[in-house]
N, C-alpha and C positions, 0 to 999 in steps of 0.2 A: 552319404552311404550311409546305409544301416550295419545292424549286426549279422546279419545273416548273407552266406556267398551270393542267397537267389536275389539278394536285392543290390548286387554290383551287375549296375549296367553296363552297357559296352561304350554307353558315353562317360561313366565312370572310371572303365576302365583305359580309356583311350585319352584321359583327361591325366589320369595319374600316369600314364608313359609317357605324356606331355613332362611332365611334374619329375620325374627320373631322369630325362635324358633320353627317355628310351634305353636305362639299361637293363630291363624285365621285357621276355616276352610278352604277351597276355596273358598266354595259360601259368607264368612262374605270377602275375599279379594275381590271378586268381585264387593259387596257392598263397602267398603271401596274406593275402587277404582272409583267407580260412584260418591261418595261424593268426592274425593279428583279432579276429577274433575269439579265438579260445585265449587270448593272453587279456581281450577286453573283457574282464570277468564280470563287471559290474555295470556290463552293457551303459556304458556312457560314452561311446566315439574317440575316448579316446585311453594310453594304457600310461597309467602312473609307473615313475620309475621303481616301486618294491617288484612291480610284477615283474619286471626284467630279471631280476633277483631268483626266481621262482627258475629262471632256463636252466638247467645244470652247467653249461659253456660258457653260459654268459658271467654265472656264479664267481665261475672259477679264474674268470681272465685275470691277470692281474692290473689292467688296465679300468678294471669296470666301474672304479669308483669315479674316473674322470667322462666316462660315456657316460652314467649316468646323467649329468648336469647338461647331457647334450639327449638325454632321453627321454626328459620329464615331460608327460604331457603330449605325446606325440596323436595326433590324429592319424589316419590310414594313408595320408597323402605324405605325411610327415615322416611316417615310419619308412613306408617304400624309399623313401629319398634319401633318409638318414642309409637303409642297409644299398642303395645303390651304389655306392664306395666300392661295394664287395664286389659288384658283378663282372665277371669278365667284360665287358662291354662297357664298360665303365672308362675313361679317357684316364692317361697319367695324370692329368694338371686335375681333375677330379679326384682323383685318390692322394695326392698330394695334401690339397684343401682339405679333406676331410682327418689326415693326419696333425697337421694345422691346430685347425680345433679342439683338436685333444689335447694338444700343448697347451695350449694358449688355455688357459686354464680361467683366468679373470677376464677374457675374455673382450681384451683392450685391443687387440690385432696387434700385438708383437707377442713374443717368443724371447725368456730370461733364461741366462744361465739357469736360474734354480726353478725355474718352469723345467725345463731338459731334467732338471737333477731329479726332482720330484718322480718326471715319468722313468727315469733312472731306475730309481730306486725302488717305483712300484715293481719295474719289470724283472730285475736281479734280486729284487727280497734281501734273502740273509746271506745270499752268496758272493757279495759283493762287498767288503767295507764300504764305508760313505767317502774315504780320501782316493781307494782305488775309481769309487766312480766320479769323482769331480778329475782325476789325472784323465780317466780314459776320455771324458769329455770335454774336458780342454782342448784335449792332445786332436779330439776329431774337428771340432771349433777352430782350431788352427791350422790344421789340415784344409780346411775349406777357406782360410784366408779369413776368420773371423775371431777377434780379440775375447776372452771369458767373459767380459763387460759389456758385451755385444747385447742389443736386440735386437732378432730376428724378425722381417716382417712377413708374409708372404710369398712374396718374390727371391725372399734368401734360400726360403725353403725349396721353392721349384729349382733355383740355382745348384743347389745342392744335392737334390734328390732329383735334381731332372732326368741326369743318366744312368740311375739305378740301377733299371730293370728290374722296379718295384712289383711286388705278386701279394694283391690283397683280395683274395678268392673267397666265396663262400659259394656252393651249389644247391639251389635253391630247388627241392625236391617237387616235380610235378606229377598231381593222380592224373 
């Protein structure tokens, strides 16, 4: 897949659609490809993480540092797969899996109290004390049937968030 939208073939679009589990229409994939090419300033076929910081909405996201870990060096297929968690057509399982990956900062397949605390710290900023964060997180874990020293795996996240009505949607502008 080259660097201009004219180089994105019907085959490429179909392959990307399969890769992202049909979370995007063909028209949305073409729009995403155009945006990808804008971000790929070096025309190298992938986007270094610092390019994502040039997107104002991304730069101000309190979880941007955790997301950057997941984004560094993405090619187009990986870029679309990353964004597919935000599609209205993505399954709840896919969205929860994405959230789990954000929290699993050391990529060991487990999320600890400290992993969750770090994310809560990023999200709450100076508006909560460290003690308030710990208290809130401890209470949430206990209500879900887990102890503070529990390490959660993906199936635990599914159990906790599976009936939550979770919404994570971004609209892809189509030209």
